[in-house]
RODO-578593 format. One line per field, with one value per residue (C-alpha): y, z, x. Coordinates in nm, 2 decimals, always signed. Layout:
# residues N
py <- Y, ... $
pz <- Z, ... $
px <- X, ... $
//
This chain:
# residues 469
py <- -6.96, -6.89, -6.74, -7.01, -7.21, -6.91, -6.75, -7.08, -7.09, -6.73, -6.82, -6.80, -6.46, -6.31, -6.43, -6.29, -5.96, -5.93, -6.00, -5.75, -5.46, -5.55, -5.52, -5.12, -4.95, -4.72, -4.51, -4.18, -3.94, -3.59, -3.48, -3.41, -3.29, -3.52, -3.73, -3.56, -3.87, -3.90, -4.11, -4.47, -4.41, -4.28, -4.56, -4.82, -4.61, -4.62, -5.00, -5.09, -4.91, -5.04, -5.40, -5.30, -5.20, -5.53, -5.71, -5.51, -5.20, -4.85, -4.65, -4.29, -4.12, -3.82, -3.61, -3.87, -3.85, -4.12, -4.34, -4.61, -4.88, -4.92, -5.18, -5.19, -4.92, -4.72, -4.40, -4.55, -4.64, -4.89, -4.79, -5.01, -4.81, -4.94, -4.78, -4.86, -4.66, -4.83, -4.75, -4.80, -5.13, -5.10, -5.31, -5.70, -5.85, -6.22, -6.17, -5.91, -5.67, -5.62, -5.98, -6.12, -6.47, -6.72, -6.96, -7.24, -7.07, -6.73, -6.44, -6.17, -5.84, -5.49, -5.44, -5.81, -5.74, -5.36, -5.31, -5.48, -5.82, -5.71, -5.47, -5.76, -5.95, -5.70, -5.64, -6.04, -6.07, -5.77, -5.97, -6.24, -6.12, -5.91, -6.24, -6.44, -6.23, -6.10, -5.79, -5.48, -5.23, -5.04, -4.92, -5.05, -4.85, -4.97, -4.65, -4.67, -4.41, -4.32, -4.12, -4.34, -4.41, -4.05, -3.98, -3.68, -3.86, -3.60, -3.84, -3.87, -3.52, -3.42, -3.72, -3.63, -3.27, -3.37, -3.75, -3.86, -3.99, -4.38, -4.44, -4.72, -4.92, -5.11, -5.10, -5.43, -5.29, -5.43, -5.72, -5.97, -6.00, -5.63, -5.30, -5.06, -4.84, -4.68, -4.45, -4.09, -4.02, -3.74, -3.69, -3.39, -3.25, -3.18, -2.92, -2.71, -2.46, -2.47, -2.12, -2.07, -1.93, -2.23, -2.30, -2.52, -2.66, -3.02, -3.08, -3.40, -3.64, -3.43, -3.55, -3.40, -3.56, -3.86, -3.97, -4.25, -4.35, -4.36, -4.27, -4.14, -4.45, -4.71, -4.82, -4.73, -5.04, -4.81, -4.53, -4.38, -4.14, -3.95, -3.85, -3.63, -3.80, -3.69, -3.98, -3.94, -4.05, -4.32, -4.59, -4.46, -4.47, -4.83, -4.93, -4.81, -4.97, -5.27, -5.25, -5.18, -5.51, -5.70, -5.61, -5.47, -5.72, -5.38, -5.43, -5.13, -5.12, -4.87, -4.79, -4.54, -4.32, -4.07, -3.87, -3.97, -4.26, -4.38, -4.54, -4.77, -4.91, -5.15, -5.24, -5.40, -5.25, -5.24, -5.05, -4.71, -4.84, -5.14, -5.03, -5.29, -5.54, -5.38, -5.24, -4.88, -4.81, -4.43, -4.48, -4.75, -4.48, -4.20, -4.46, -4.51, -4.14, -4.03, -4.26, -4.11, -3.81, -3.56, -3.21, -2.99, -2.86, -2.80, -3.09, -3.29, -3.10, -3.22, -3.59, -3.60, -3.45, -3.73, -3.97, -3.87, -3.80, -4.10, -4.34, -4.67, -4.65, -4.68, -4.56, -4.18, -4.24, -4.02, -3.75, -3.73, -3.85, -4.17, -4.20, -4.51, -4.60, -4.93, -4.89, -4.89, -4.93, -4.73, -4.47, -4.56, -4.37, -4.40, -4.19, -4.27, -4.01, -3.83, -3.60, -3.38, -3.20, -2.89, -2.65, -2.83, -3.12, -3.26, -3.55, -3.68, -3.87, -4.06, -4.06, -4.30, -4.18, -4.36, -4.29, -4.11, -3.88, -3.56, -3.39, -3.11, -3.28, -3.44, -3.14, -2.94, -3.21, -3.17, -2.81, -2.80, -3.05, -2.87, -2.52, -2.66, -2.79, -2.50, -2.72, -2.60, -2.82, -2.83, -3.06, -3.26, -3.41, -3.58, -3.80, -3.80, -4.13, -4.39, -4.57, -4.75, -4.91, -5.28, -5.22, -5.07, -5.24, -5.23, -5.41, -5.66, -5.78, -5.81, -5.99, -6.26, -6.26, -6.36, -6.61, -6.77, -6.81, -6.91, -7.06, -6.79, -6.52, -6.19, -5.98, -5.63, -5.49, -5.16, -5.08, -4.78, -4.81, -4.57, -4.72, -4.52, -4.63, -4.28, -4.12, -4.17, -4.15, -4.53, -4.78, -5.02, -5.22, -5.57, -5.80, -5.93, -6.04, -6.36, -6.41, -6.54, -6.45, -6.25, -5.88, -5.79, -5.46, -5.22, -5.52, -5.69, -5.99, -5.90, -6.16, -6.27, -6.65, -6.77, -6.96, -6.66, -6.41, -6.67, -6.69, -6.31, -6.29, -6.54, -6.34, -6.01, -6.15, -6.24, -5.91, -5.72, -5.96, -5.86, -5.48, -5.44, -5.56 $
pz <- -4.12, -4.44, -4.36, -4.07, -4.29, -4.44, -4.08, -3.95, -4.18, -4.06, -3.70, -3.66, -3.85, -3.61, -3.30, -3.43, -3.53, -3.19, -3.03, -3.22, -3.13, -2.78, -2.79, -2.83, -2.51, -2.66, -2.36, -2.38, -2.33, -2.43, -2.73, -3.01, -3.38, -3.58, -3.28, -3.08, -2.81, -2.81, -3.02, -2.88, -3.00, -3.33, -3.38, -3.29, -3.53, -3.82, -3.79, -3.77, -4.08, -4.26, -4.17, -4.34, -4.63, -4.64, -4.63, -4.96, -4.80, -4.88, -4.57, -4.45, -4.14, -4.01, -3.86, -3.61, -3.44, -3.58, -3.90, -4.14, -4.32, -4.62, -4.88, -5.06, -5.28, -5.27, -5.10, -4.76, -4.53, -4.23, -3.98, -3.73, -3.46, -3.26, -3.05, -3.01, -2.70, -2.38, -2.02, -1.78, -1.70, -1.32, -1.10, -0.98, -1.33, -1.33, -1.70, -1.91, -2.00, -2.34, -2.42, -2.58, -2.43, -2.52, -2.18, -2.16, -2.47, -2.31, -2.51, -2.22, -2.23, -2.18, -2.47, -2.56, -2.47, -2.48, -2.80, -3.00, -3.01, -3.12, -3.36, -3.50, -3.50, -3.73, -3.97, -4.05, -4.06, -4.34, -4.49, -4.50, -4.67, -4.93, -5.03, -5.06, -5.36, -5.18, -5.36, -5.16, -5.18, -4.92, -4.82, -4.50, -4.28, -3.98, -3.78, -3.53, -3.25, -3.04, -2.76, -2.62, -2.27, -2.17, -2.20, -2.41, -2.76, -2.91, -3.20, -3.31, -3.28, -3.51, -3.74, -3.81, -3.89, -4.24, -4.28, -4.38, -4.10, -4.15, -4.19, -3.95, -3.77, -3.46, -3.19, -3.06, -2.74, -2.48, -2.46, -2.65, -2.73, -2.84, -2.63, -2.75, -2.46, -2.29, -1.96, -1.98, -1.88, -1.70, -1.54, -1.29, -1.03, -0.69, -0.57, -0.29, -0.25, +0.10, +0.27, +0.42, +0.75, +0.96, +1.24, +1.24, +1.58, +1.56, +1.74, +1.56, +1.25, +0.99, +0.65, +0.42, +0.08, -0.08, -0.42, -0.60, -0.89, -1.28, -1.48, -1.39, -1.59, -1.36, -1.01, -0.82, -0.74, -0.52, -0.29, -0.07, +0.19, +0.40, +0.76, +1.01, +1.35, +1.71, +1.96, +2.15, +1.84, +1.68, +1.90, +1.76, +1.38, +1.43, +1.63, +1.34, +1.04, +1.24, +1.30, +0.95, +0.86, +1.09, +1.08, +0.71, +0.54, +0.42, +0.23, +0.42, +0.49, +0.75, +0.72, +0.91, +0.74, +0.95, +1.17, +0.93, +0.82, +0.47, +0.41, +0.14, +0.05, -0.22, -0.38, -0.69, -1.04, -1.26, -1.50, -1.39, -1.54, -1.28, -0.99, -0.76, -0.93, -0.77, -0.47, -0.45, -0.29, -0.26, -0.05, +0.14, +0.22, +0.28, +0.53, +0.73, +0.76, +0.86, +1.18, +1.28, +1.50, +1.27, +1.26, +1.24, +0.92, +0.57, +0.46, +0.72, +0.63, +0.25, +0.34, +0.60, +0.33, +0.10, +0.34, +0.44, +0.09, -0.09, +0.12, -0.01, -0.25, -0.59, -0.64, -0.53, -0.26, +0.00, -0.25, -0.29, -0.67, -0.65, -0.94, -1.15, -1.44, -1.58, -1.92, -1.76, -1.38, -1.10, -1.13, -1.12, -0.92, -0.94, -0.75, -1.00, -0.92, -0.59, -0.51, -0.19, -0.11, +0.11, -0.14, -0.25, -0.31, -0.63, -0.66, -1.01, -1.03, -1.33, -1.30, -1.54, -1.51, -1.66, -2.01, -1.92, -1.70, -1.85, -1.77, -1.61, -1.37, -1.25, -1.23, -1.03, -0.76, -0.78, -0.75, -0.45, -0.28, -0.36, -0.27, +0.07, +0.16, +0.00, -0.25, -0.62, -0.90, -1.28, -1.56, -1.74, -2.00, -2.07, -2.33, -2.37, -2.30, -2.60, -2.68, -3.01, -3.01, -3.05, -3.37, -3.55, -3.87, -3.74, -3.42, -3.61, -3.84, -3.59, -3.36, -3.64, -3.69, -3.33, -3.33, -3.63, -3.45, -3.13, -3.14, -2.85, -2.86, -2.88, -2.57, -2.55, -2.27, -2.13, -1.98, -1.78, -2.03, -2.31, -2.66, -2.98, -3.08, -2.93, -3.21, -3.47, -3.53, -3.58, -3.39, -3.09, -2.92, -3.04, -2.83, -2.77, -2.43, -2.43, -2.17, -1.83, -1.94, -1.71, -1.74, -1.72, -1.91, -1.73, -1.46, -1.43, -1.63, -1.89, -2.16, -2.44, -2.50, -2.85, -2.91, -2.84, -3.06, -3.36, -3.29, -3.25, -3.60, -3.74, -3.60, -3.74, -4.08, -4.08, -3.95, -4.22, -4.47, -4.34, -4.34, -4.69, -4.86 $
px <- -3.17, -3.03, -2.71, -2.62, -2.36, -2.19, -2.14, -2.03, -1.74, -1.64, -1.61, -1.23, -1.24, -1.54, -1.33, -1.00, -1.16, -1.33, -0.97, -0.80, -1.08, -1.06, -0.67, -0.73, -0.77, -1.03, -1.10, -1.14, -0.82, -0.70, -0.83, -0.55, -0.57, -0.78, -0.86, -1.12, -1.16, -0.78, -0.53, -0.60, -0.98, -0.90, -0.65, -0.93, -1.16, -0.90, -0.85, -1.24, -1.31, -1.00, -1.15, -1.48, -1.31, -1.15, -1.45, -1.58, -1.79, -1.73, -1.62, -1.62, -1.42, -1.60, -1.33, -1.24, -1.57, -1.74, -1.73, -1.93, -1.92, -2.20, -2.31, -2.60, -2.82, -3.12, -3.27, -3.33, -3.06, -3.11, -2.87, -2.71, -2.51, -2.21, -1.96, -1.58, -1.52, -1.49, -1.52, -1.20, -1.12, -1.15, -0.98, -1.00, -0.95, -0.83, -0.70, -0.57, -0.86, -0.72, -0.60, -0.90, -0.85, -1.07, -1.13, -1.38, -1.56, -1.58, -1.44, -1.27, -1.20, -1.33, -1.58, -1.63, -2.02, -2.01, -1.99, -1.67, -1.82, -2.12, -1.95, -1.78, -2.10, -2.29, -1.97, -1.98, -2.34, -2.36, -2.08, -2.26, -2.58, -2.37, -2.14, -2.50, -2.58, -2.93, -3.09, -3.04, -3.34, -3.19, -2.86, -2.73, -2.49, -2.31, -2.22, -1.92, -1.93, -1.64, -1.80, -2.10, -1.98, -1.91, -2.30, -2.24, -2.25, -2.05, -1.98, -2.34, -2.40, -2.08, -2.17, -2.53, -2.45, -2.31, -2.46, -2.78, -3.05, -3.14, -3.51, -3.49, -3.23, -3.12, -2.82, -2.68, -2.56, -2.83, -3.04, -3.27, -3.53, -3.62, -3.55, -3.82, -3.83, -3.52, -3.56, -3.49, -3.12, -2.95, -2.62, -2.58, -2.32, -2.39, -2.11, -1.98, -1.72, -1.57, -1.46, -1.15, -1.29, -1.29, -1.08, -0.76, -0.80, -0.90, -1.23, -1.32, -1.19, -1.13, -1.19, -0.87, -0.98, -1.22, -1.18, -1.36, -1.52, -1.42, -1.76, -2.12, -2.24, -2.03, -2.10, -1.75, -1.56, -1.30, -1.29, -1.00, -1.03, -0.76, -0.85, -0.67, -0.75, -0.64, -0.49, -0.81, -1.04, -0.83, -1.03, -1.33, -1.22, -1.10, -1.44, -1.63, -1.43, -1.46, -1.85, -1.88, -1.72, -1.85, -2.21, -2.25, -1.98, -1.80, -1.48, -1.29, -0.93, -0.76, -0.39, -0.19, +0.03, +0.20, -0.01, -0.32, -0.53, -0.60, -0.93, -0.99, -1.35, -1.39, -1.71, -1.84, -1.86, -2.16, -2.34, -2.50, -2.83, -2.84, -2.66, -2.84, -2.62, -2.30, -2.17, -2.11, -1.74, -1.85, -2.18, -2.00, -1.71, -1.97, -2.20, -1.87, -1.75, -2.13, -2.10, -1.76, -1.71, -1.65, -1.51, -1.81, -1.70, -1.84, -1.67, -1.85, -2.17, -2.12, -2.05, -2.35, -2.59, -2.50, -2.57, -2.88, -3.00, -2.85, -2.70, -2.68, -2.99, -3.03, -3.39, -3.36, -3.62, -3.44, -3.33, -3.71, -3.66, -3.85, -4.10, -4.20, -4.44, -4.60, -4.38, -4.03, -4.04, -3.90, -3.61, -3.26, -3.00, -2.63, -2.37, -2.09, -1.79, -1.72, -1.44, -1.37, -1.08, -0.99, -1.16, -1.49, -1.65, -1.83, -2.06, -2.16, -2.51, -2.64, -3.03, -3.25, -3.61, -3.92, -4.02, -4.37, -4.19, -3.98, -3.65, -3.83, -4.02, -3.67, -3.48, -3.77, -3.71, -3.32, -3.33, -3.53, -3.30, -3.02, -3.17, -3.25, -2.92, -2.72, -2.57, -2.50, -2.62, -2.55, -2.68, -2.38, -2.55, -2.91, -3.08, -3.48, -3.65, -3.72, -4.03, -4.12, -4.47, -4.52, -4.71, -4.41, -4.29, -3.94, -4.05, -4.28, -3.98, -3.73, -3.96, -4.00, -3.64, -3.59, -3.88, -3.70, -3.37, -3.50, -3.82, -3.92, -4.18, -4.01, -4.11, -4.06, -3.82, -3.77, -3.45, -3.27, -2.95, -2.90, -2.82, -2.74, -3.12, -3.21, -2.98, -3.17, -3.59, -3.71, -3.48, -3.47, -3.21, -3.15, -2.93, -2.67, -2.73, -2.96, -3.21, -3.07, -2.71, -2.51, -2.47, -2.12, -2.09, -1.88, -1.77, -1.43, -1.37, -1.65, -1.69, -1.89, -1.97, -1.83, -2.12, -2.34, -2.13, -2.19, -2.54, -2.58, -2.40, -2.66, -2.95, -2.81, -2.78, -3.15, -3.23, -3.07, -3.23, -3.56, -3.48, -3.34, -3.65 $
//
């Protein structure tokens, strides 16, 4: 491809830019004036826009919610949508999650693949096209969002209140070849307020607290529970823990703390769109607790409901939500965050539903299940499904780009993940993960291969060249 030599000469800069962006711990924090998603996120946005100015692009910061870098001229805009926010790093890293180390050809760090490496790739891809002197018949606008991982996308809502809508575009935030179908997404809470009329007498093991999970779109890798256990039930607790460890390979640790016990459940983090690739530490904890002789109170009732209705499943079958279609496959169900104390319990659940189904169909089932159990529910946020037909000109052009770069046909993919492609009217997800590569977004030791990062940059430069014609 015609930009390959130019991009090869940029290799060191592409790596160092990705490393610098990874160095920002751009996890959402407390809002501040001018920093709606926290000061670290604002600092990362400011810096990436400054980098784009240094490359010769015009830039704009929209109130700290989002920003863009633009090149070219014309009435139409090709939008390339990336995000600078990241999920919390979680636990178990073998390297500094914000160090940007390169080890054995892999660039490590939170956001390396999701989405800071791809952001650097499209920045240098646009620079390569600009520096080539190629004629731009359209403007190309890289839009940097700051609130993708929460699922709310307040950044995009605010951005498009004042800014132009691109006529087409892509988001480098998923897989190659081309993702033209994204499942519908909803995040909802199941909750219950506990009464204060329960007896203080301990008839069984009492659950004092449970806490696990960081975000709805992450598989929880840790959950902790405090139990109040009478002397006559300590042996039963130890037996059930050992049973889970021996028979189910559960990573559970039991620690005595004074008169109480602390139970620690360790899982494996994964993206909420692919919970089957992880191990849910909250579900594992609930599975253990449901096997214990619990005190017959509302806390135990809520836990037993969670076990019987969700358990370790990732398809929503026991909840009554199982559904599938030919385009996108079966529904995906992730119990992402769970918290229980003496006053209340809340479970936050992330569902990805097939593209031919509707939000109303999903919530009719959720409402029925909650009402039957005497549990409250509320929707936190949601996104309608995305589907771009195979004969769409955007899909056709990107398919040709991918085949030129790889020699392979560009098959079309449906995913449970949600990318910024949904934020504009005519867009798909395009890379950065190549077929056969490990999916490490939201997991420990996230990385992007250096060779793959450069290859992505070349593909994106060719894509930009095609889309500006």
